[in-house]
C-alpha positions as CSV (number, residue, x, y, z in Angstrom):
1,M,0.2,-31.0,-17.6
2,A,1.2,-32.2,-14.2
3,S,0.8,-35.9,-13.6
4,L,-2.2,-37.2,-11.6
5,K,0.1,-38.3,-8.8
6,D,1.7,-34.9,-8.5
7,I,-1.7,-33.1,-8.3
8,K,-2.9,-35.5,-5.6
9,R,0.2,-34.8,-3.6
10,K,-0.3,-31.0,-4.0
11,V,-4.0,-31.4,-2.8
12,G,-2.8,-33.3,0.2
13,A,-0.2,-30.7,1.1
14,V,-2.7,-27.8,0.7
15,S,-5.2,-29.7,2.8
16,K,-2.7,-30.0,5.6
17,T,-1.8,-26.3,5.3
18,K,-5.5,-25.5,5.6
19,Q,-5.8,-27.5,8.8
20,I,-2.9,-25.6,10.3
21,T,-4.2,-22.1,9.3
22,R,-7.7,-23.0,10.6
23,A,-6.2,-24.0,13.9
24,M,-4.1,-20.9,14.1
25,N,-7.1,-18.8,13.4
26,M,-9.0,-20.4,16.3
27,V,-6.1,-19.9,18.7
28,A,-5.7,-16.2,17.6
29,A,-9.5,-15.7,18.0
30,S,-9.4,-17.0,21.5
31,K,-6.4,-14.8,22.4
32,F,-7.9,-11.8,20.6
33,K,-11.1,-11.9,22.6
34,A,-9.2,-11.8,25.9
35,A,-6.9,-9.0,24.7
36,Q,-9.8,-7.0,23.3
37,V,-11.6,-7.1,26.7
38,K,-8.6,-5.9,28.6
39,M,-7.9,-3.1,26.0
40,E,-11.5,-1.8,25.9
41,N,-11.7,-1.8,29.7
42,F,-8.4,0.2,30.0
43,R,-9.0,2.7,27.2
44,P,-11.4,5.0,29.2
45,Y,-9.1,5.0,32.2
46,A,-6.0,5.9,30.1
47,G,-7.9,8.6,28.2
48,K,-9.2,10.3,31.3
49,F,-5.9,10.0,33.1
50,M,-4.2,11.8,30.1
51,D,-6.9,14.6,30.2
52,V,-6.5,15.1,33.9
53,L,-2.7,15.3,33.8
54,N,-2.7,17.6,30.8
55,S,-5.2,19.9,32.6
56,L,-3.1,19.8,35.8
57,A,0.1,20.5,33.9
58,L,-1.4,23.7,32.4
59,R,-1.7,25.1,35.9
60,V,1.9,24.7,37.0
61,E,5.3,26.0,35.9
62,S,7.1,23.8,33.5
63,M,10.1,23.7,35.8
64,S,8.0,22.4,38.8
65,H,9.0,18.8,37.9
66,P,11.9,17.5,35.8
67,L,9.6,15.5,33.6
68,L,7.9,18.7,32.5
69,S,11.0,20.6,31.5
70,V,11.0,21.8,27.9
71,R,14.4,21.7,26.3
72,D,15.8,22.2,22.8
73,P,15.0,18.8,21.3
74,K,18.4,17.8,20.0
75,R,18.4,14.3,21.3
76,I,15.2,12.2,20.9
77,R,14.3,8.7,22.0
78,V,11.6,6.5,20.4
79,I,9.9,3.5,21.9
80,C,8.7,1.2,19.0
81,M,6.2,-1.6,19.8
82,T,5.9,-4.5,17.5
83,S,4.9,-8.1,17.9
84,D,7.2,-11.0,18.8
85,R,5.8,-13.3,16.2
86,G,4.9,-13.0,12.5
87,L,2.0,-14.4,10.4
88,C,-0.1,-11.4,11.1
89,G,-0.4,-9.6,7.8
90,G,0.9,-6.1,7.5
91,F,0.7,-5.4,11.3
92,N,4.4,-5.1,11.8
93,T,5.3,-3.9,8.3
94,N,3.1,-0.8,8.6
95,L,4.4,0.1,12.0
96,I,8.0,-0.3,11.1
97,K,7.6,1.9,8.0
98,A,6.0,4.6,10.1
99,T,8.8,4.4,12.7
100,E,11.5,4.4,10.0
101,K,9.9,7.5,8.3
102,F,9.7,9.3,11.7
103,I,13.4,8.6,12.5
104,K,14.6,9.7,9.1
105,E,12.6,13.0,9.4
106,K,14.2,13.7,12.8
107,V,17.7,12.8,11.6
108,K,17.2,15.0,8.6
109,D,16.4,17.9,10.9
110,G,19.7,17.3,12.7
111,K,18.3,15.4,15.7
112,E,20.1,12.5,17.4
113,V,17.6,9.6,17.6
114,G,17.9,6.6,19.9
115,L,15.5,3.6,19.6
116,I,14.0,1.3,22.2
117,N,12.5,-1.8,20.7
118,V,9.6,-3.7,22.4
119,G,9.0,-6.8,20.3
120,R,11.2,-9.2,18.3
121,K,10.1,-8.0,14.9
122,G,11.1,-4.4,15.5
123,R,14.4,-5.6,17.0
124,D,15.2,-7.8,14.1
125,Y,14.5,-5.0,11.5
126,F,16.2,-2.1,13.2
127,R,19.2,-4.1,14.5
128,K,21.6,-2.6,12.0
129,K,19.4,0.3,10.7
130,A,19.1,2.5,13.8
131,N,20.8,3.5,17.0
132,V,19.2,0.8,19.2
133,L,19.6,1.7,22.9
134,A,17.6,-1.1,24.5
135,Q,15.3,-4.0,23.6
136,K,12.7,-6.2,25.2
137,V,11.7,-9.3,23.2
138,D,9.5,-12.4,23.9
139,V,7.5,-10.5,26.5
140,L,4.2,-9.9,24.8
141,S,2.7,-13.4,25.0
142,K,1.8,-12.8,28.7
143,F,2.4,-9.4,30.4
144,D,0.9,-7.1,33.0
145,M,1.7,-3.6,34.4
146,T,5.1,-4.8,35.5
147,L,6.3,-4.8,31.9
148,A,5.1,-1.2,31.5
149,I,6.9,-0.1,34.6
150,S,10.0,-1.8,33.5
151,V,9.9,0.0,30.1
152,A,9.1,3.3,31.8
153,D,12.0,3.0,34.3
154,E,14.4,2.9,31.4
155,V,13.3,6.2,30.0
156,I,12.3,8.3,33.1
157,T,15.7,8.5,34.8
158,P,17.7,9.4,31.6
159,F,15.2,12.2,30.9
160,I,15.6,13.6,34.4
161,K,19.4,13.4,34.0
162,E,19.0,15.3,30.7
163,E,20.5,12.5,28.6
164,Y,17.8,13.2,26.0
165,D,15.2,15.9,25.4
166,E,12.0,14.3,24.0
167,L,10.4,10.9,24.1
168,Y,8.0,9.4,21.6
169,L,6.0,6.2,21.7
170,I,5.0,4.5,18.4
171,Y,2.5,1.7,18.4
172,N,-0.4,0.3,16.4
173,Q,-3.7,1.7,17.7
174,F,-6.4,-1.0,17.4
175,V,-9.3,0.1,15.1
176,N,-10.9,-3.2,14.2
177,V,-9.8,-6.8,13.4
178,S,-8.5,-5.8,10.0
179,V,-7.2,-2.2,10.7
180,Q,-4.5,-1.2,13.0
181,K,-3.4,2.5,12.8
182,P,0.3,3.4,13.5
183,T,0.2,6.1,16.2
184,I,2.9,8.4,17.4
185,V,2.5,9.9,20.9
186,R,4.9,12.3,22.6
187,L,5.4,11.3,26.2
188,F,8.1,13.8,27.3
189,P,7.5,16.6,27.7
190,L,3.7,16.5,28.1
191,P,1.8,17.7,24.9
192,S,0.2,20.5,26.9
193,I,3.6,21.9,28.0
194,G,5.0,24.6,25.8
195,Q,2.0,24.8,23.5
196,E,1.5,28.1,21.8
197,T,-2.2,27.7,20.8
198,E,-5.1,28.7,22.9
199,V,-6.2,26.2,25.5
200,E,-9.7,24.9,25.4
201,P,-11.9,26.5,28.1
202,D,-13.0,23.2,29.6
203,K,-9.4,22.4,30.3
204,M,-8.9,25.6,32.3
205,V,-11.7,25.1,34.8
206,D,-10.6,26.3,38.2
207,Y,-10.5,23.0,40.1
208,A,-9.5,22.8,43.7
209,Y,-6.7,20.3,44.2
210,E,-5.8,18.5,47.4
211,P,-2.9,18.3,47.9
212,S,-1.3,21.0,45.7
213,E,-0.8,20.7,42.0
214,E,2.9,20.2,42.4
215,V,2.6,17.4,44.9
216,L,0.1,15.6,42.7
217,L,2.4,15.9,39.7
218,Q,5.2,14.3,41.7
219,R,2.9,11.2,42.1
220,L,1.1,11.2,38.8
221,L,3.8,11.8,36.2
222,P,5.6,8.4,36.7
223,M,2.1,6.8,36.6
224,Y,1.3,8.7,33.4
225,V,4.2,6.9,31.7
226,H,3.2,3.5,33.1
227,V,-0.4,4.0,31.9
228,L,0.4,5.1,28.4
229,V,3.0,2.3,27.9
230,Y,0.6,-0.3,29.3
231,R,-2.2,1.0,27.0
232,A,0.2,0.7,24.0
233,L,1.0,-2.9,25.1
234,L,-2.7,-3.8,25.3
235,E,-3.4,-2.2,21.9
236,T,-0.4,-4.1,20.4
237,S,-1.6,-7.4,21.8
238,A,-5.1,-7.0,20.6
239,G,-4.0,-5.7,17.2
240,E,-1.5,-8.5,16.7
241,N,-4.0,-11.3,17.5
242,G,-6.8,-9.6,15.4
243,A,-4.4,-9.2,12.5
244,R,-3.3,-12.8,12.8
245,M,-6.9,-14.0,13.0
246,A,-7.7,-12.1,9.8
247,A,-4.5,-13.3,8.0
248,M,-5.2,-16.9,8.9
249,D,-8.8,-16.6,7.8
250,N,-7.6,-15.3,4.5
251,A,-5.0,-18.1,4.2
252,T,-7.7,-20.7,4.9
253,S,-9.9,-19.2,2.2
254,N,-7.0,-19.2,-0.2
255,C,-6.3,-22.9,0.6
256,E,-9.9,-23.7,-0.1
257,D,-9.7,-21.9,-3.5
258,L,-6.5,-23.7,-4.3
259,I,-7.9,-27.1,-3.4
260,S,-10.9,-26.4,-5.7
261,S,-8.6,-25.4,-8.5
262,L,-6.3,-28.5,-8.0
263,T,-9.3,-30.8,-7.7
264,L,-10.6,-29.5,-11.1
265,K,-7.1,-30.1,-12.6
266,M,-7.0,-33.6,-11.0
267,N,-10.4,-34.5,-12.5
268,K,-9.2,-33.2,-15.9
269,A,-6.0,-35.2,-15.6
270,R,-8.0,-38.4,-14.6
271,Q,-10.4,-37.9,-17.5
272,A,-7.5,-37.4,-19.9
273,A,-5.8,-40.6,-18.6
274,I,-9.1,-42.6,-19.0
275,T,-9.6,-41.2,-22.5
276,A,-6.0,-42.1,-23.4
277,E,-6.6,-45.7,-22.1
278,L,-9.8,-46.0,-24.1
279,M,-8.1,-44.8,-27.2
280,D,-5.4,-47.4,-26.8
281,I,-8.0,-50.1,-26.3
282,V,-10.0,-49.0,-29.4
283,G,-6.8,-48.8,-31.4
284,G,-5.7,-52.2,-30.3
285,T,-9.1,-53.7,-31.1
286,E,-9.1,-52.2,-34.6
287,A,-5.6,-53.5,-35.2
288,L,-6.6,-57.0,-34.3
289,A,-9.7,-56.8,-36.5
290,K,-7.6,-55.8,-39.5
291,G,-5.1,-58.6,-38.8
């Protein structure tokens, strides 16, 4: 059995750890609330923007804009969004596994895959395991649409120059504090372009556009990339802080359980020490009485 002094030292160390995890939980909760509000306010806009653009793209020729061109997807690029910091449970692990699986499937099919990392954790993992073309780290603590535009500019021009054929975005979609779902979205070409299935009737309503569909696409397609990248950034920020809040709450609970267990051991050790001292006293008294 560990000595009483060792157990007291462990209790003190765990108590300090509990204070740290509780403080981190409170910080993450504060950041999560702000990130969640931004994400929930932006979700309807992003969803409707995607619906409008898909509906608009169905009415024009795929060659009316370079970003709509459908090519044989031999070269693929993937944007992977992870967090810059850890201590957030399986938030990054699940996303990295999904990205790695997606890349391996494409490579197995004979595709050439290039990776763009947004977030330090993804950069660190894929540094020597994938063809990394670009990276942005330490940018998620505080960001706005400028970051989304910066990421988009690095993928729009190469696609127009036909340096690659398809673009995918992989990020964690926020479901709740404890659940973030790895999501894969095809950005280029638009999902509605080149589809062989029948189009839903409500998407083929004969709208009157002013100006023409082609002119609108010229303006909206770059915005489409900005909007979806920014939405992914918001989802990543909310999911990271939510996952960290849950992880730190679990860590605090584990510290409390460990303190209770160590306290029980400490009481047993103290009682054993007292019993041993009493036995020594009784033994000494009996020895004196016989002498």
